[in-house]
C-alpha positions in Angstrom: 30.6 45.4 -2.4 27.5 43.3 -3.1 27.5 42.0 0.5 27.3 45.5 1.7 24.2 46.1 -0.5 25.9 47.9 -3.4 24.9 47.3 -7.0 28.1 46.2 -8.8 28.1 46.6 -12.5 31.1 45.5 -14.5 31.4 46.6 -18.2 34.2 47.2 -20.8 37.5 45.6 -21.7 39.5 48.3 -20.0 39.3 51.5 -17.9 38.3 53.7 -20.8 35.3 51.5 -21.9 34.3 51.2 -18.2 34.4 55.0 -17.9 32.4 55.6 -21.0 29.8 53.0 -19.8 29.6 54.7 -16.4 29.1 58.1 -18.0 26.2 56.7 -20.1 24.7 55.0 -17.1 25.0 58.1 -15.0 23.2 60.1 -17.7 20.5 57.5 -18.1 19.8 57.1 -14.4 20.3 60.8 -13.5 23.3 60.0 -11.3 26.2 62.3 -10.4 29.4 61.1 -12.0 32.6 61.7 -10.1 35.3 62.2 -12.7 38.6 60.5 -12.5 40.3 63.9 -13.1 38.9 67.1 -11.7 40.6 70.2 -10.2 39.0 69.5 -6.8 40.4 65.9 -6.9 43.8 67.2 -7.9 43.8 69.5 -4.9 42.9 66.6 -2.6 45.6 64.4 -4.1 48.1 67.2 -3.7 47.7 66.9 0.1 49.7 63.6 0.0 52.4 65.5 -2.0 52.5 68.2 0.6 53.1 65.6 3.3 55.7 63.9 1.1 57.6 67.0 0.5 57.3 68.0 4.2 58.8 64.6 5.2 61.8 64.6 3.0 63.8 67.8 2.3 65.7 68.7 -0.9 64.4 65.9 -3.2 66.0 66.1 -6.6 63.6 64.0 -8.5 60.2 62.3 -7.8 58.8 59.6 -10.1 55.0 59.5 -10.3 52.8 57.0 -12.2 50.3 58.5 -14.6 46.9 57.0 -14.8 44.6 59.9 -15.9 46.8 62.5 -14.3 45.5 63.4 -10.9 48.5 62.1 -9.0 51.2 63.8 -11.1 49.2 67.0 -11.3 48.8 67.0 -7.6 52.5 66.5 -7.1 53.2 69.4 -9.5 50.7 71.6 -7.7 52.3 70.9 -4.3 55.8 71.5 -5.7 54.8 74.8 -7.2 53.0 75.9 -4.0 56.1 75.2 -1.9 58.4 76.8 -4.4 60.6 73.7 -4.7 62.9 72.8 -7.6 62.2 69.0 -7.4 61.9 67.5 -10.8 58.7 65.6 -11.4 59.0 62.7 -13.8 55.9 60.9 -15.0 55.9 57.1 -15.5 53.7 55.1 -17.9 53.7 51.5 -19.1 55.0 50.7 -22.5 51.7 49.0 -23.3 49.8 52.1 -22.2 51.8 54.9 -23.7 49.1 57.6 -24.3 50.5 60.1 -21.8 54.1 59.6 -23.0 53.0 60.1 -26.6 51.0 63.1 -25.5 54.0 64.6 -23.7 56.2 64.0 -26.8 53.6 65.6 -29.2 52.6 68.4 -26.9 48.9 67.5 -27.3 46.5 64.7 -26.5 47.4 61.5 -28.3 45.0 58.5 -27.8 45.9 54.8 -28.3 43.7 51.8 -29.1 45.1 49.6 -26.3 46.3 49.9 -22.7 46.9 46.2 -22.0 49.3 46.3 -19.1 49.9 44.6 -15.7 49.8 48.1 -14.2 46.1 48.6 -14.1 46.4 52.0 -12.5 48.2 53.4 -15.5 46.1 51.7 -18.2 45.0 54.8 -19.9 44.1 55.1 -23.6 42.5 58.5 -23.7 44.4 61.2 -21.8 42.6 64.2 -20.2 43.4 67.4 -22.1 43.8 69.5 -18.9 46.2 66.9 -17.4 48.2 66.8 -20.6 48.6 70.6 -20.5 49.8 70.6 -16.9 52.2 67.7 -17.4 53.6 69.1 -20.6 54.2 72.5 -18.9 55.5 71.4 -15.6 56.9 67.8 -15.7 60.6 67.2 -16.4 59.9 64.2 -18.7 57.7 61.1 -19.0 59.4 57.7 -18.8 58.0 54.6 -20.4 58.7 51.2 -18.6 58.2 47.7 -20.0 56.0 45.0 -18.5 59.2 43.2 -17.5 60.6 46.3 -15.7 57.3 46.7 -13.9 57.3 43.1 -12.8 60.9 43.3 -11.6 60.0 46.4 -9.5 57.0 44.5 -8.0 59.4 41.6 -7.1 61.9 44.1 -5.5 59.2 45.6 -3.4 58.1 42.1 -2.3 61.6 40.8 -1.6 63.0 44.0 0.0 60.0 45.3 1.9 57.6 42.3 2.1 54.8 44.3 0.5 52.7 43.3 -2.5 52.6 46.2 -4.9 50.1 46.7 -7.8 51.9 47.4 -11.1 51.2 51.1 -11.1 52.6 51.4 -7.6 55.8 49.6 -8.8 56.2 51.6 -12.0 57.8 54.6 -10.2 60.5 52.3 -9.0 60.9 50.7 -12.4 61.6 54.1 -14.0 64.7 55.1 -11.9 66.0 51.5 -12.1 65.8 52.0 -15.9 67.4 55.4 -15.7 69.9 54.4 -13.0 73.1 54.9 -15.0 72.0 58.3 -16.3 70.9 59.4 -12.8 74.2 58.3 -11.3 76.1 60.2 -14.0 74.0 63.3 -13.3 74.6 63.0 -9.6 78.3 62.8 -10.1 78.3 65.9 -12.3 79.1 64.0 -15.6 76.0 65.0 -17.5 
C-alpha cells in the first residue's frame, strides 16, 4: 500500500481497537469513515448470496462466518427476498464468542478478547443492528474451536489446494462439528 502512495497506519491490538482508532482519526482529520456494518454494505454483500442461491437449488443449511455481521445479514436478506426456507447458521470462533453470546442472550454482549486464528471473525463488540437481524432470522450460531478451524484450513488445503484464512474455514469447521447431528436430521431421526 505504501508503494502505491497510501499512508498506512497500524494501531490497536485487535480489530475493535483499530476500528476505534480509525473512528477517532476520521473525526480529527475530517475524513469519511466507511463502517464495517452498514445497510448499504449489507445490500452489496447480499449480491453474492443471490448468486449463491441461484447457483445451487434447494439448499437445506448454509453456514456463514460472523465478523461484524454484514455477511450473515446479507445472506439472510437474500434468502428472505427469494422466499427460501434455507437455514442460515452463523459461525464464530470459541476465542471470539461475542456474537454467539449475543445470540444466546438476545441482546448485544461484548467480550474483552477476540484472540483467534480466524481474524475475519475476531469481533469483541457486536453491532446492535446485526445482532437484532441474526437473533430474528438465523437458525443458530455455532462456536468452533481453534483446533477445529485449523483442521478445516488443512482440509481446504489438502482437498482443494487452496490456502484459506481462518474465517473462511470456520464455515467448514461448523458442519464438521455438527456432522452427526446433521446426518441424523437428514435421515429423519431428529
